[in-house]
N, C-alpha and C positions, 0 to 999 in steps of 0.2 A: 487456492492451491498455489504453492510456491514453485518457482522455476528450479529445476534440478539439473545438475550437470551430468552429462552422459559421456563416459569414456568409451570410445569406439576405435577398434583397430581394423583397418582395411588392408587386405593383401591384394595388390593389383598386379597380377601376373600376366605377362605378355609372352607367350611361348614363341620362341624364335629358334628354329633348328640351327645347328652349327653347319653352315655350308662351306666350311673351309676345306681346302685340299690338305689333308693331314701330312702328305709327303713334303709339300712346299710351305705350308702354313698360311697360304694366301686364300682370300675369300674367292670361291668359285662363282658366287652370285652376289656381287656387292650391293645390288639393289635391296636385298633383304636386310643387310647391315644398315644401310642408310634409312630404310623404312623404320627400323627399330629405333634409331637415334631420334627421328622426328617424333615418334610417339612418346618417348620418354620426356621430351621437352613439353609436349602437350599435357602430360600427367602433372608436371610441376605447375603449369599454368592453371589447371583446374584446382589444384590444392590452394594456390595463392588466391584465386578468385573467391573461394569460399572460406578464406581465413582459417585454413586447417594448419595446425602445427604438426610438423614432421619430426 
């Protein structure tokens, strides 16, 4: 059996509510924003580790 290429699309959704104060535009809970930034960097690391093209 020959090796075949598989095209696969992953949708990696990380729900983060918008905790901004809409009157001032500032984040009311900045730890949520910082947590999201950390996880997006981790996502890129996982893709690079497994040689996934984005």
